[in-house]
C-alpha positions, 0 to 999 in steps of 0.5 A: 500500500502506498502511504499516500492520502487520497484527499490531501495527497500527502506523501512520505517525507525524508530526513535524517536520524541525528545521533548524539555525536551528530552523525546523520543517517537517512530516515523516512517520515511516514504519513499516518494513513488509515483505511476508512469506510464511509457510506455515500448516499449518492452512490448507494454503497460504502466507499473505502478511502485511504486517508491521513489523520488530516484527511479524515478531518477534511472529510468531517468538515466538508462532508463525504459527498463533496470529497467523493465528488472532488475525487471523481473529478480528479479521476481517482478510482473509488 
């Protein structure tokens, strides 16, 4: 599963582990991605979305209908 939010488009970021002696090694900051199921009345079925924590907040604020309409406009397969 790619660690990408379907709503916000957030992807992993990269940085460094910094030890006590200040040696730097590469690391990856993963997105807090969750699979979430929503009932979409206009489609008449449940939809499973891969969302970050912020993406879940966006769905709560805007509503699932508006978010699904934006995803379909972008051509995302739901």
